[in-house]
C-alpha positions in Angstrom: -2.7 18.6 -9.6 -1.8 15.7 -7.4 -0.9 12.5 -9.1 -0.4 9.1 -7.4 1.3 6.3 -9.3 1.9 2.8 -8.1 4.4 0.3 -9.5 6.0 -3.0 -8.6 3.1 -5.4 -8.9 3.3 -8.6 -10.9 3.0 -12.4 -10.8 4.8 -14.3 -8.2 4.7 -17.8 -6.8 3.5 -18.4 -3.2 6.3 -17.7 -0.8 7.9 -15.1 -3.0 8.3 -11.4 -2.5 7.4 -8.1 -4.2 8.1 -4.5 -3.4 5.4 -2.0 -4.3 6.2 1.7 -4.7 4.0 4.7 -4.8 5.3 8.0 -6.1 3.3 11.2 -5.5 3.6 14.4 -7.4 1.9 17.8 -7.1 2.2 18.0 -3.3 4.7 17.2 -0.5 4.2 13.7 0.9 5.5 14.8 4.3 2.2 16.6 4.9 0.2 13.4 4.8 -0.4 10.0 6.2 -0.2 7.3 3.5 -1.6 3.9 3.0 -1.9 0.7 0.9 -5.3 -0.7 0.2 -6.3 -3.8 -1.8 -9.4 -5.2 -3.5 -9.8 -8.7 -4.7 -12.5 -9.7 -7.2 -15.9 -9.9 -5.5 -14.6 -8.5 -2.2 -14.7 -5.2 -0.5 -11.6 -2.9 -0.5 -9.6 -3.3 2.7 -6.8 -1.3 4.3 -3.6 -3.3 4.2 -1.1 -1.0 5.9 -1.0 2.7 6.8 1.8 5.0 8.1 1.8 8.4 9.7 3.5 11.4 8.1 6.6 10.9 10.3 6.6 7.1 10.2 5.9 7.1 14.0 2.7 5.1 13.7 1.9 2.2 11.5 -1.0 -0.1 11.0 -1.2 -3.6 9.5 -4.3 -5.7 8.9 -3.9 -9.0 10.8 -3.6 -11.1 7.7 -0.3 -9.5 6.7 1.4 -8.9 10.1 4.9 -10.2 10.1 5.0 -10.5 6.3 4.5 -7.0 5.0 6.5 -3.8 5.9 5.4 -0.3 5.0 7.9 2.5 4.8 8.2 6.0 3.3 10.8 8.3 2.0 9.5 11.8 2.2 12.5 13.3 0.5 11.6 11.2 -2.6 7.9 11.6 -2.2 7.6 7.8 -2.3 5.8 5.2 -0.2 6.8 1.5 -0.2 5.3 -1.8 0.7 7.7 -4.8 1.1 5.7 -8.0 0.8 7.3 -11.3 1.8 6.0 -14.8 2.1 3.2 -14.0 -0.3 0.1 -16.2 -0.3 -2.5 -16.8 -3.0 -5.0 -14.9 -0.8 -2.9 -11.8 -1.2 -3.9 -11.6 -4.8 -5.6 -8.3 -5.4 -5.3 -4.9 -7.0 -3.2 -2.8 -4.6 -3.9 0.9 -4.3 -1.9 3.7 -2.8 -3.8 6.3 -0.9 -3.0 9.8 0.5 -4.3 10.9 3.9 -6.1 7.8 5.2 -6.9 7.4 8.9 -3.8 5.6 10.1 -5.1 4.0 13.3 -7.6 1.9 11.5 -6.3 2.3 7.9 -9.6 3.5 6.8 -11.5 6.7 6.2 -11.7 8.7 3.1 -8.3 9.3 1.6 -7.9 12.5 -0.3 -6.2 10.9 -3.4 -5.9 7.5 -4.9 -3.7 5.9 -7.4 -4.8 3.7 -10.3 -3.6 0.5 -8.7 -1.1 -2.2 -9.4 -2.0 -5.9 -9.7 -0.5 -8.5 -7.5 -1.1 -12.1 -8.4 0.2 -14.9 -6.3 0.1 -18.4 -7.8 0.0 -21.5 -5.6 
């Protein structure tokens, strides 16, 4: 049984940083592309950042380019999202997804985590 668990969310002031982690069990992470998605209240879910199985291809939504960095450690079965210069508009529930379409950070991922809340105060 594949389990996806996110951590690292929290409350931070604008301009601050957070590092999200996503640990996957029940399968080998190196087989899959991975991604981070977010959904704010009243808004549709959007792909924030995705990464190919070998880290050779990455995608960032325009609103986070230059501020967020996605990375992965296949040996630890863990995905990361370093978020710097956070803005109130980054406030959302952030979800880790297994096997999204990397080029557009979309599609129908095979597995999802339960999410971790990120709240950025102004």
